[in-house]
C-alpha positions in Angstrom: 0.0 0.0 0.0 1.2 3.5 -0.8 -0.3 6.9 0.2 1.0 9.5 -2.2 0.4 13.3 -1.8 0.0 15.7 -4.7 -0.8 19.4 -4.9 -4.5 19.9 -5.7 -3.7 21.7 -9.0 -2.9 21.1 -12.6 0.7 20.6 -11.6 -0.3 17.8 -9.2 -2.5 16.3 -11.9 0.4 16.1 -14.3 2.5 14.4 -11.6 -0.3 11.9 -10.9 -0.5 10.9 -14.6 3.1 9.8 -14.4 2.2 7.3 -11.7 1.6 3.7 -12.9 -1.8 3.6 -11.2 -2.8 7.1 -12.1 -5.3 5.8 -14.6 -7.3 2.6 -15.1 -6.8 1.4 -11.5 -9.1 1.4 -8.5 -8.0 3.9 -5.9 -9.3 5.8 -2.8 -8.4 9.5 -2.4 -8.6 12.3 0.1 -8.8 16.1 -0.8 -8.3 18.5 2.1 -7.1 21.8 3.4 -5.9 22.6 6.8 -7.2 26.1 7.6 -7.6 26.8 11.3 -11.0 28.5 10.7 -12.5 25.6 8.7 -10.6 22.4 7.8 -12.5 20.6 5.1 -12.1 17.2 3.5 -13.6 15.2 0.7 -13.2 11.4 0.5 -13.7 9.5 -2.8 -13.0 6.5 -4.9 -12.5 5.9 -8.6 -11.1 3.6 -11.2 -9.9 6.6 -13.2 -7.8 8.8 -10.9 -6.7 11.4 -13.5 -10.2 11.9 -14.9 -11.8 12.3 -11.4 -8.9 14.6 -10.3 -9.8 16.9 -13.2 -13.5 16.8 -12.3 -12.8 17.9 -8.8 -10.5 20.8 -10.1 -13.5 22.0 -12.1 -15.9 21.7 -9.2 -16.4 25.1 -7.4 -17.1 23.3 -4.1 -13.5 22.1 -4.0 -11.8 25.4 -4.7 -10.8 26.0 -1.1 -9.0 22.5 -0.9 -5.3 22.4 -1.6 -3.9 18.8 -1.2 -5.0 15.5 -2.6 -3.7 12.1 -1.4 -4.2 8.9 -3.4 -4.2 5.5 -1.7 -2.7 2.9 -4.1 -2.7 -0.8 -3.5 -2.0 -3.8 -5.8 -4.9 -5.7 -4.1 -7.6 -3.0 -4.6 -10.8 -3.8 -6.6 -14.1 -2.0 -7.1 -15.9 -3.6 -4.2 -13.0 -2.9 -1.9 -12.6 0.8 -2.7 -16.3 1.4 -2.3 -16.2 -0.2 1.1 -13.0 1.6 2.1 -14.4 5.0 1.0 -17.5 4.5 3.0 -15.7 3.4 6.1 -13.2 6.3 5.9 -16.1 8.8 5.5 -17.7 7.4 8.7 -14.3 7.5 10.6 -13.6 11.1 9.6 -17.0 12.2 10.6 -16.5 10.5 14.0 -13.0 12.0 14.3 -14.2 15.6 13.9 -10.9 17.0 12.7 -12.4 18.0 9.3 -15.8 19.1 8.1 -16.7 16.7 5.4 -17.7 18.0 1.9 -19.2 14.6 1.1 -23.0 14.8 0.6 -24.2 11.3 -0.4 -22.2 9.4 2.2 -20.4 7.1 -0.3 -21.9 3.9 -1.8 -25.6 3.2 -1.7 -25.5 -0.2 -0.1 -23.0 -2.2 2.0 -22.3 -5.4 0.2 -20.3 -8.4 1.5 -17.5 -9.4 -0.9 -14.5 -11.7 -1.0 -12.0 -11.1 1.7 -13.8 -8.1 3.2 -12.2 -8.6 6.5 -8.8 -8.2 4.8 -9.8 -4.8 3.3 -11.3 -3.6 6.6 -7.9 -4.3 8.2 -6.4 -2.2 5.4 -8.7 0.7 6.5 -7.1 0.6 10.0 -3.6 0.5 8.3 -4.6 3.6 6.2 -6.0 5.4 9.2 -2.8 4.8 11.3 -0.7 6.2 8.5 -3.0 9.3 8.3 -2.8 9.6 12.1 1.0 9.6 11.9 0.7 12.4 9.3 -1.4 14.4 11.8 -4.5 14.2 9.6 -6.6 12.6 12.3 -7.2 13.2 16.0 -7.8 9.7 17.2 -6.5 6.2 16.5 -8.6 3.6 14.6 -9.6 1.5 17.6 -11.0 4.6 19.5 -12.9 5.7 16.4 -14.5 2.3 15.8 -15.6 2.1 19.4 -17.2 5.6 19.4 -20.9 6.2 19.0 -20.2 8.9 16.5 -18.9 6.1 14.2 -21.5 3.5 15.0 -24.5 5.9 14.6 -23.1 8.1 11.9 -25.6 9.3 9.3 -22.9 8.3 6.8 -23.4 4.6 7.8 -23.9 2.7 4.6 -26.9 0.4 4.8 -27.1 -3.2 3.8 -29.3 -4.0 0.8 -32.1 -5.1 3.2 -31.8 -1.9 5.3 -31.6 0.3 2.1 -34.8 -1.3 0.7 -36.7 -0.8 4.0 -35.5 2.8 4.2 -36.6 3.6 0.7 -39.9 1.9 1.1 -40.7 3.7 4.4 -39.8 7.1 3.1 -41.6 6.7 -0.2 -44.7 5.6 1.7 -44.4 8.6 4.0 -44.2 11.1 1.1 -47.2 9.4 -0.6 -49.3 9.7 2.6 -48.3 13.3 3.1 -49.1 14.1 -0.5 -52.5 12.5 -0.3 -53.3 14.3 3.0 -53.7 11.0 4.9 -52.2 10.2 8.3 -49.9 7.2 8.3 -47.6 5.0 10.3 -44.7 2.7 9.4 -43.9 0.0 12.0 -40.3 -1.2 11.7 -39.7 -4.5 13.5 -36.6 -6.6 14.0 -34.7 -8.3 16.8 -32.0 -6.6 18.8 -28.9 -5.8 16.7 -30.6 -5.6 13.3 -29.7 -1.9 12.9 -33.1 -0.3 13.4 -31.6 2.9 15.0 -29.1 3.2 12.2 -31.9 2.9 9.6 -33.9 5.7 11.4 -30.9 8.0 11.4 -30.2 7.3 7.8 -33.8 8.1 6.8 -33.6 11.4 8.6 -30.3 12.1 6.8 -31.9 11.2 3.5 -34.8 13.7 4.1 -32.4 16.5 5.1 -30.1 15.8 2.1 -33.1 15.9 -0.3 -34.1 19.2 1.1 -30.7 20.8 1.0 -28.5 18.9 -1.6 -28.9 18.3 -5.3 -27.2 15.2 -6.7 -24.8 16.1 -9.5 -24.9 13.2 -12.0 -21.9 14.6 -13.8 -19.7 13.6 -10.8 -20.9 10.0 -11.0 -19.7 7.2 -13.2 -22.3 5.2 -15.2 -22.0 2.4 -12.6 -22.5 4.8 -9.7 -25.5 6.4 -11.5 -27.0 2.9 -11.8 -26.3 2.0 -8.2 -27.6 5.3 -6.8 -30.5 5.5 -9.2 -33.2 4.5 -6.8 -31.8 6.8 -4.1 -31.7 9.7 -6.5 -35.3 9.0 -7.6 -36.4 9.0 -4.0 -34.5 12.2 -3.3 -36.2 13.9 -6.3 -39.6 12.7 -5.0 -38.9 14.3 -1.6 -37.6 17.5 -3.2 -40.7 17.8 -5.4 -42.9 17.5 -2.4 -40.9 20.1 -0.5 -41.2 22.5 -3.5 -45.0 22.3 -3.3 -45.5 22.2 0.4 -42.4 23.7 2.1 -39.7 22.1 4.2 -40.6 19.0 6.3 -40.7 19.4 10.1 -39.2 16.2 11.4 -38.1 14.9 14.9 -36.3 11.8 16.4 -38.1 10.7 19.6 -35.9 8.7 22.0 -37.8 7.5 25.1 -34.7 6.5 27.1 -32.9 9.5 28.6 -29.4 8.0 28.5 -29.3 7.1 24.9 -31.1 10.3 23.9 -28.1 12.2 25.1 -25.9 10.0 22.9 -28.0 10.6 19.8 -28.0 14.4 20.5 -24.2 14.3 20.5 -24.2 12.3 17.2 -26.6 14.8 15.6 -24.6 17.8 16.9 -21.4 16.4 15.5 -22.9 15.5 12.1 -21.8 18.8 10.4 -23.0 19.4 6.9 -25.8 16.8 7.1 -28.6 19.1 8.1 -29.1 17.0 11.3 -29.3 19.1 14.5 -29.2 18.1 18.2 -32.6 19.8 18.8 -34.2 17.3 16.5 -33.6 14.6 19.2 -36.4 14.9 21.7 -38.2 13.1 24.5 -41.7 11.7 24.0 -43.7 14.6 25.6 -41.5 17.2 23.8 -43.7 16.6 20.8 -46.4 18.8 22.4 -44.2 21.8 21.5 -44.6 21.5 17.7 -46.7 20.0 14.9 -44.6 17.6 12.9 -44.8 16.1 9.4 -42.8 13.0 10.2 -41.7 11.7 13.6 -39.2 8.9 14.0 -39.5 6.9 17.2 -36.7 4.6 18.4 -37.5 1.9 20.9 -41.2 2.8 20.8 -42.0 -0.1 23.1 -40.3 2.0 25.8 -42.9 4.8 25.4 -44.8 5.2 28.6 -48.4 4.5 29.7 -49.8 5.7 33.0 -48.3 3.1 35.2 -45.1 3.0 37.2 -43.9 6.4 35.8 -42.1 9.1 37.7 -44.5 12.0 37.2 -48.2 11.3 36.9 -49.0 15.0 37.0 -47.0 16.0 33.8 -48.4 12.9 32.0 -52.0 13.9 32.9 -51.3 17.5 31.9 -49.9 16.5 28.5 -53.0 14.3 27.9 -55.3 17.1 28.8 -53.7 19.5 26.4 -54.3 17.0 23.6 -57.8 16.0 24.6 -56.7 12.5 25.6 -58.0 10.4 28.5 -54.9 9.9 30.7 -56.3 6.6 32.2 -56.1 4.8 28.8 -53.8 6.9 26.7 -50.0 6.6 26.1 -47.1 8.7 24.9 -47.6 7.0 21.5 -51.1 8.6 21.4 -49.5 11.9 21.9 -47.1 11.4 19.1 -49.8 10.2 16.8 -51.8 13.4 17.6 -48.8 15.7 16.8 -47.6 14.1 13.6 -48.9 13.5 10.2 -46.7 10.4 9.7 -44.8 8.4 12.3 -42.1 5.8 11.9 -42.0 3.5 14.9 -39.4 0.9 15.9 -41.1 -1.7 17.9 -40.0 -4.9 19.6 -42.3 -6.2 22.2 -39.6 -8.6 23.4 -37.7 -5.7 24.7 -40.3 -4.4 27.2 -38.7 -4.4 30.6 -40.9 -2.5 33.0 -44.5 -1.8 33.8 -44.7 1.6 32.2 -43.6 0.1 28.8 -46.2 -0.3 26.1 -47.7 -3.7 25.8 -48.4 -5.1 22.3 -52.1 -4.6 22.9 -51.7 -0.9 23.8 -49.4 -0.4 20.9 -52.0 -1.8 18.5 -54.8 0.2 20.1 -52.8 3.4 19.6 -52.4 2.5 15.9 -56.1 1.9 15.6 -57.2 5.0 17.5 -57.1 7.2 14.4 -57.7 6.4 10.8 -54.2 5.7 9.6 -52.5 3.8 6.9 -50.3 1.3 8.7 -47.3 0.1 6.8 -45.2 -2.8 8.4 -41.6 -3.7 7.5 -39.2 -6.1 9.2 -35.4 -6.3 9.4 -34.1 -9.9 9.6 -30.3 -9.7 9.4 -28.3 -9.5 12.6 -25.7 -6.7 12.4 -24.4 -6.3 16.0 -23.6 -9.7 17.4 -21.0 -11.8 15.5 -22.9 -14.8 16.7 -25.6 -13.8 14.2 -29.3 -14.7 14.1 -28.5 -18.3 15.3 -27.3 -16.9 18.7 -30.5 -14.9 19.3 -32.7 -17.8 18.4 -30.6 -20.1 20.7 -31.2 -17.6 23.6 -34.9 -17.6 22.9 -35.1 -21.4 23.1 -33.0 -21.6 26.3 -35.3 -19.1 28.1 -38.3 -20.9 26.7 -36.9 -24.2 28.0 -37.4 -25.7 24.5 -33.7 -26.4 23.7 -32.6 -30.0 23.9 -29.0 -30.1 22.9 -26.0 -27.8 23.4 -25.0 -25.9 20.2 -21.7 -24.3 19.3 -22.3 -20.6 18.4 -20.0 -19.9 15.5 -17.7 -16.9 15.7 -18.9 -15.9 19.1 -17.3 -16.2 22.6 -20.2 -17.5 24.6 -19.1 -18.9 28.0 -20.4 -19.7 31.5 -18.1 -19.1 34.5 -18.1 -20.9 37.9 -16.3 -18.0 39.6 -18.0 -14.6 39.1 -15.0 -12.7 40.3 -12.7 -14.4 37.8 -15.3 -13.5 35.1 -15.3 -9.9 36.2 -11.5 -9.7 36.2 -11.4 -11.2 32.7 -13.8 -8.5 31.5 -11.7 -5.8 33.0 -8.6 -7.1 31.3 -10.4 -7.3 28.0 -11.5 -3.7 28.4 -7.9 -2.6 28.6 -7.3 -3.9 25.1 -10.7 -3.6 23.4 -12.6 -1.0 25.4 -16.4 -1.2 25.8 -16.4 -4.4 27.9 -18.8 -4.2 30.8 -20.4 -6.2 33.6 -24.2 -6.1 34.1 -26.7 -7.8 36.3 -30.3 -8.4 37.2 -31.8 -6.1 39.8 -31.7 -8.5 42.8 -29.5 -6.3 45.0 -30.7 -3.0 46.6 -29.0 0.2 45.3 -27.4 1.2 48.5 -24.7 3.3 46.8 -27.2 5.6 45.1 -26.1 9.2 45.9 -22.5 8.3 46.2 -20.3 10.2 43.7 -17.4 7.6 43.6 -16.7 4.0 44.3 -14.3 5.1 47.1 -17.1 7.0 48.8 -19.3 3.9 48.7 -16.6 1.7 50.1 -15.7 4.2 52.8 -19.4 4.5 53.9 -19.9 0.7 53.7 -22.5 1.1 50.9 -21.3 -1.5 48.4 -24.3 -3.0 46.7 -23.4 -6.5 45.4 -21.4 -9.3 47.1 -20.2 -12.2 45.0 -18.1 -14.9 46.6 -16.7 -12.6 49.2 -16.0 -9.6 46.9 -18.1 -6.5 46.9 -19.1 -4.3 44.0 -21.3 -1.2 43.3 -24.0 -0.5 40.9 -23.5 2.1 38.1 -22.6 5.4 39.6 -24.6 7.2 36.9 -27.6 6.6 34.7 -26.4 9.0 32.1 -24.3 7.4 29.3 -22.9 4.9 31.9 -21.5 2.7 29.2 -19.2 5.5 28.0 -18.1 6.7 31.4 -14.5 6.4 32.5 -14.3 3.7 35.2 -17.6 2.1 34.2 -15.8 -1.3 33.9 -15.3 -1.2 37.7 -19.0 -0.9 38.3 -22.0 -3.2 37.5 -24.7 -1.9 35.2 -28.3 -2.9 34.7 -30.7 -3.2 31.7 -31.6 0.5 32.0 -28.0 1.7 31.5 -27.2 -0.8 28.7 -30.3 -1.1 26.5 -29.7 0.5 23.1 -25.9 0.4 23.3 -23.3 -1.8 21.7 -20.4 -3.5 23.7 -17.5 -5.5 22.6 -17.9 -8.0 25.5 -20.7 -8.2 28.1 -20.7 -10.3 31.3 -24.2 -10.9 32.6 -24.8 -11.9 36.3 -28.1 -13.7 36.8 -29.3 -12.6 40.3 -31.2 -14.4 43.0 -34.6 -13.3 41.6 -34.4 -15.8 38.7 -34.0 -19.6 39.0 -34.7 -22.9 37.3 -37.1 -25.4 38.8 -36.1 -29.0 38.1 -39.5 -30.4 39.0 -41.6 -28.2 36.6 -38.6 -27.8 34.2 -39.3 -24.1 33.9 -37.7 -20.7 34.6 -39.1 -19.3 37.8 -38.8 -16.0 39.6 -38.8 -14.9 43.2 -40.6 -11.5 43.5 -39.2 -10.9 47.0 -35.6 -10.9 45.7 -36.3 -8.4 42.9 -35.8 -4.8 43.9 -36.9 -2.7 41.0 -40.1 -1.4 42.5 -41.1 0.6 39.3 -41.1 -2.7 37.4 -42.9 -5.0 39.8 -45.5 -2.7 41.4 -49.0 -3.7 40.3 -47.7 -6.4 38.0 -48.7 -10.1 38.3 -46.0 -12.8 38.6 -46.3 -14.0 35.1 -45.9 -10.5 33.6 -43.0 -9.8 36.0 -41.3 -13.0 34.9 -41.5 -11.9 31.3 -40.1 -8.5 32.1 -37.2 -10.1 34.0 -36.5 -12.6 31.1 -36.7 -9.8 28.6 -34.1 -7.8 30.6 -31.6 -10.7 30.6 -32.1 -11.2 26.9 -31.5 -7.5 26.2 -28.3 -7.6 28.3 -27.1 -10.8 26.6 -27.5 -9.3 23.2 -25.3 -6.2 23.8 -21.9 -7.9 23.1 -20.5 -7.8 19.6 -17.7 -10.3 20.2 -18.8 -12.3 23.2 -21.1 -12.8 26.2 -20.1 -14.3 29.5 -22.6 -15.4 32.1 -22.8 -16.5 35.8 -25.9 -17.4 37.8 -26.1 -16.9 41.5 -28.6 -19.7 42.0 -27.0 -23.2 41.6 -30.0 -24.7 39.8 -30.1 -22.0 37.2 -26.3 -22.2 36.8 -26.5 -26.0 36.2 -29.4 -25.5 33.7 -27.4 -22.9 31.7 -24.3 -25.2 31.7 -26.3 -27.6 29.6 -26.2 -25.1 26.7 -23.2 -22.8 27.3 -19.6 -23.8 27.1 -17.6 -23.7 30.3 -15.0 -21.0 30.6 
């Protein structure tokens, strides 16, 4: 691999043409300036370096750029350079050293291809070279672990995700054009990329309103690949010409991850996305919206087990809703012409969450076109869909034999302290490795600012084989906090996040009954009062099981488990390899 720098000028172009791969060879390139007031960058790929160089020299948007770097490699092919271009765009957006001039975010779809892992390793090699040349702020590992990278609007979708995105947006515009109210319900198991699709749809809308595709900058192959996207963009643009700009919002029920998405939107310079687009459920009362996107809509609240009944009742009153039967979804439906709802009933974890029945009732309450789409392909967990299905069967007590989960580190530990130490060691190398547990220990350390304070005051929460630990010191972005690996999180601080490794401790509230051959719970040993108050045992059991499944699907590379109750530990050992 060679990274070669040229002046972004006719002189540089002449020098490029003397290079053996300066024409008729797949390359990736970067064009930038380094002005203190506004450092800008464009990332591209081409099989005709000289021709594309000249196109950019003729483009007024590139006039303030002064240096171009070509990345040459004997192993490059068209699939590889498309993939590398897209990944570099994501990484530079997350790095924040430059404002990106890219508008379409690279290729239209993320395709798998021969030896993709090899080329992704080359991306890290390229990035490290650029880091040494002071063209980046952070190393490759830090970038890939960042939420700005994972949730970037420049994320290229899979063909399945792209199709769903286009279908939903086209349906939304058709509904708005006809004057109908409508809803799209986006389903899919944990890790199928639902949040990424929502963000990409919002980016598509903002781009259509603010950016015009220039077909002259695209090769015939790129025009063909981007044709559907361009057609959708034109459809959105025509609607905006007739009716004015769309008012859109991104509703995130969970406070912790809402803060994360606000940071992502704020950092997404040049995309049209703004942090004030990310709002809480009841913030919809402040505006009337054309399209509202709702992540984790199963976490929207009903009037049960919530913090403030007064504000909920007041919000309902303002909209003419009956607070005793209405939900935050009803509020959103009232304040939007079209809503896009991510819903997974298997991720409801507390009494205030919407039940499937309440969700459907809200959809039926007004005359709406309901459009349903599903994402099938697992994107987070390297164990794939088979791992998720395996978990379902284990908790349903319908699995007979132990299975080996391919490409995934799935282990059960006899010693919880050894498991925790292993996770801490992994965190030193990989970052984003965390320990989580079920809520079967009281939160005694609540109010302590540090672990040292909790220890000093004798307020440690959890004791495992003679060692004491504390719950998460903060509910806000706990996953990302320095020192979080020394604490134990819960479902409320991990739901919605990706980890490299997760260690899950099954508490005393959940067990296995040998006689009935079923998973059982002990209400008296479960200490989340907001979850269990007013809830029958069977419903509580489902909330608890859902919580553990949510936590066990956070890990990209692996999941470790330990059960406090010996009977449950022995049951799980039938299906999980021993560490």
